[in-house]
MARKEMAR-285103 format. One line per 3 residues: number of its first residue (from 1); for each residue x, y, z of C-alpha. Coordinates in steps of 0.25 Angstrom, whole numbers, plus 5000, padded with zeros to 4 digits. Layout:
NUM	X/Y/Z | ...
***
This chain:
1	4614/4883/5396 | 4624/4879/5386 | 4627/4865/5382
4	4638/4861/5371 | 4640/4847/5368 | 4652/4842/5360
7	4651/4855/5352 | 4661/4856/5340 | 4663/4866/5328
10	4672/4864/5317 | 4676/4875/5307 | 4682/4868/5295
13	4692/4859/5301 | 4694/4867/5314 | 4687/4862/5326
16	4683/4875/5334 | 4675/4868/5345 | 4678/4854/5348
19	4667/4846/5355 | 4663/4857/5366 | 4654/4852/5377
22	4650/4863/5387 | 4639/4866/5397 | 4636/4880/5402
25	4626/4879/5414 | 4615/4890/5416 | 4619/4902/5424
28	4634/4901/5422 | 4645/4911/5416 | 4652/4901/5408
31	4666/4904/5402 | 4670/4898/5388 | 4685/4900/5387
34	4696/4897/5376 | 4706/4904/5367 | 4703/4910/5354
37	4699/4899/5344 | 4695/4889/5356 | 4681/4888/5351
40	4673/4897/5361 | 4667/4906/5350 | 4663/4894/5341
43	4657/4887/5353 | 4649/4900/5357 | 4645/4901/5342
46	4639/4887/5343 | 4632/4890/5356 | 4625/4902/5349
49	4622/4895/5336 | 4631/4903/5328 | 4641/4892/5325
52	4636/4878/5321 | 4642/4866/5328 | 4649/4855/5321
55	4645/4846/5331 | 4639/4846/5345 | 4628/4852/5352
58	4625/4866/5358 | 4613/4868/5368 | 4610/4882/5374
61	4599/4882/5385 | 4596/4868/5381 | 4593/4870/5366
64	4602/4865/5355 | 4608/4877/5347 | 4608/4870/5334
67	4594/4865/5334 | 4587/4876/5342 | 4595/4888/5341
70	4584/4898/5345 | 4580/4891/5358 | 4595/4889/5362
73	4599/4903/5360 | 4586/4910/5364 | 4591/4914/5377
76	4606/4916/5373 | 4614/4929/5372 | 4628/4931/5367
79	4639/4939/5364 | 4647/4931/5353 | 4659/4936/5346
82	4659/4951/5343 | 4645/4958/5345 | 4641/4966/5333
85	4632/4978/5333 | 4626/4989/5324 | 4636/4999/5328
88	4628/5011/5322 | 4615/5007/5331 | 4613/5009/5346
91	4616/4998/5356 | 4601/4998/5358 | 4597/4996/5343
94	4608/4985/5342 | 4601/4978/5353 | 4587/4980/5347
97	4592/4974/5334 | 4600/4963/5340 | 4589/4958/5349
100	4581/4954/5336 | 4590/4943/5334 | 4585/4936/5346
103	4572/4942/5348 | 4566/4957/5350 | 4570/4963/5363
106	4561/4973/5371 | 4567/4987/5374 | 4567/4983/5388
109	4576/4971/5386 | 4586/4980/5378 | 4586/4990/5389
112	4589/4979/5399 | 4601/4973/5392 | 4607/4987/5389
115	4606/4989/5404 | 4612/4976/5407 | 4624/4978/5399
118	4626/4992/5403 | 4623/5000/5390 | 4612/5008/5396
121	4613/5022/5390 | 4622/5018/5379 | 4612/5009/5371
124	4608/5021/5362 | 4622/5023/5357 | 4627/5017/5344
127	4635/5005/5346 | 4647/5010/5338 | 4649/5020/5350
130	4650/5008/5360 | 4663/5004/5367 | 4667/4989/5366
133	4661/4987/5380 | 4648/4993/5376 | 4647/4984/5364
136	4650/4972/5372 | 4638/4976/5382 | 4629/4978/5370
139	4633/4964/5365 | 4629/4959/5379 | 4616/4967/5379
142	4613/4960/5365 | 4616/4946/5371 | 4606/4949/5383
145	4594/4954/5374 | 4588/4940/5373 | 4588/4938/5389
148	4598/4926/5388 | 4600/4915/5397 | 4613/4912/5391
151	4624/4923/5387 | 4636/4919/5379 | 4647/4929/5379
154	4659/4928/5369 | 4670/4936/5374 | 4661/4947/5381
157	4673/4954/5387 | 4681/4955/5374 | 4687/4969/5371
160	4682/4975/5384 | 4690/4983/5393 | 4691/4979/5408
163	4679/4987/5412 | 4671/4981/5401 | 4675/4967/5405
166	4671/4970/5419 | 4658/4975/5415 | 4655/4963/5406
169	4659/4954/5418 | 4649/4960/5427 | 4638/4960/5417
172	4640/4945/5414 | 4640/4942/5429 | 4627/4950/5430
175	4621/4943/5419 | 4623/4930/5425 | 4619/4935/5439
178	4607/4943/5436 | 4601/4936/5424 | 4606/4922/5426
181	4613/4921/5412 | 4622/4909/5408 | 4634/4916/5402
184	4644/4909/5393 | 4656/4918/5392 | 4668/4916/5382
187	4680/4925/5386 | 4695/4926/5385 | 4695/4935/5398
190	4698/4924/5408 | 4697/4933/5420 | 4683/4937/5416
193	4679/4922/5414 | 4685/4919/5428 | 4676/4930/5434
196	4664/4927/5426 | 4662/4912/5423 | 4658/4901/5432
199	4662/4890/5422 | 4671/4890/5410 | 4675/4881/5398
202	4688/4882/5390 | 4690/4879/5376 | 4703/4876/5369
205	4704/4874/5354 | 4689/4870/5353 | 4689/4861/5365
208	4684/4863/5379 | 4695/4861/5388 | 4689/4865/5401
211	4675/4867/5407 | 4672/4870/5421 | 4669/4879/5433
214	4678/4891/5434 | 4682/4886/5448 | 4689/4874/5441
217	4698/4884/5434 | 4703/4889/5448 | 4709/4877/5454
220	4720/4879/5464 | 4733/4875/5458 | 4741/4871/5471
223	4749/4884/5471 | 4748/4894/5482 | 4749/4909/5480
226	4758/4915/5492 | 4760/4929/5495 | 4770/4931/5505
229	4780/4942/5510 | 4791/4935/5502 | 4786/4924/5493
232	4801/4919/5491 | 4804/4918/5505 | 4790/4912/5508
235	4792/4901/5498 | 4806/4898/5504 | 4800/4896/5518
238	4788/4887/5512 | 4798/4879/5505 | 4807/4877/5517
241	4794/4873/5525 | 4791/4863/5514 | 4777/4870/5511
244	4778/4873/5496 | 4783/4865/5484 | 4785/4877/5474
247	4783/4892/5472 | 4781/4900/5460 | 4778/4914/5454
250	4782/4921/5467 | 4768/4918/5473 | 4764/4904/5472
253	4768/4892/5481 | 4765/4877/5479 | 4762/4870/5493
256	4769/4857/5496 | 4760/4845/5497 | 4751/4846/5509
259	4754/4861/5512 | 4743/4870/5515 | 4743/4886/5514
262	4742/4888/5529 | 4755/4880/5531 | 4762/4889/5522
265	4757/4902/5528 | 4760/4897/5542 | 4774/4894/5538
268	4776/4907/5531 | 4770/4915/5543 | 4779/4907/5553
271	4791/4912/5545 | 4786/4927/5545 | 4782/4927/5530
274	4770/4935/5527 | 4759/4928/5519 | 4750/4937/5511
277	4742/4927/5503 | 4742/4912/5501 | 4731/4906/5492
280	4730/4894/5482 | 4733/4898/5467 | 4721/4896/5459
283	4720/4894/5444 | 4716/4906/5436 | 4707/4904/5424
286	4718/4910/5415 | 4728/4899/5420 | 4717/4888/5419
289	4713/4893/5405 | 4728/4893/5400 | 4731/4879/5405
292	4719/4874/5397 | 4724/4881/5385 | 4738/4875/5387
295	4732/4861/5388
***
């Protein structure tokens, strides 16, 4: 659905995007992560034909954005940077006007997208009376007007309260499930990315430093989380039995070479130590992301 090949962009002497190669298959919710200034928004701007590349190639739906922008973006909807509306007009009238940038929409289509984003009953109110969450929903409605196959969302949860973030997450999942959309999602909310995305790419200072499935970010790290009646006493017993090499943070132990968790449980139970939980520690997306930033 999206193919970037050695894509670069310079602003004066500053290299904002440095030979970015990226593939987003159809049907995925794909996360694009990175710190402020990492080059995410510049990369998205080039995908949408709003920023001209210094070098490289951008293809959307198999069409080159530079040479055939109309075909490339014909079935693309986007929320890019801060959406702007006519505050004195109604939500409905805004959608009518904005639809003419991509092609006139029927009344039925406008009603359909309003229902999709949960604005039914409020579309007649002036946008200046909308909450931040309602304005975000209106922006999503605008992005859905052209019946897109690809949806590009730049920080869709920015500024939303917890309830709004939850509603946006459910809407994104529903769009993929019921409409089969491919979704490229740029966000700083790592917990949301973890719940939404099937694959991610991470950028640091204009370069891609990781691309892969979410499962690759959750590799077990060798440590075991142990919840026992008395963690300190349990670790003493396990050390004396030669079953662990280290412990940390009052909840994790590192098994000795060749030791499996059943041996540890058997040892503790035999010494009358209750075991409430024993499970491998998995890498969180936050820890994985921060480790990439340090590198």
